[in-house]
C-alpha angles and dihedrals in degrees: 000000000000123000094254090058090047091050091051091051093049091047091051093047090051090051092049092051092047091047097050094045088045088064093067098082089047091050093047089064096046110033135070117250090255093051092045093052091052093046094048090049091052093045088054090047092052092048091048090051090054092047096046101036112026106033094055091058090058100034094052088066098030110027090166088071093065105131090208096056116107112249117208 
């Protein structure tokens, strides 16, 4: 893949992570404690799947796109 495609994928993955974690305050107001615990666990599982399975595909080829790297 070219770097523009890789950038688009990283941008999308970042949006997905922000969006799913952004649900938590909404869910806290509307779900029982039991439901909330299950939902938070699954949100974490989805995010972990993205981090462990999708990012490495991109970052192997373009390590400079790592959103966690310190930019000076």
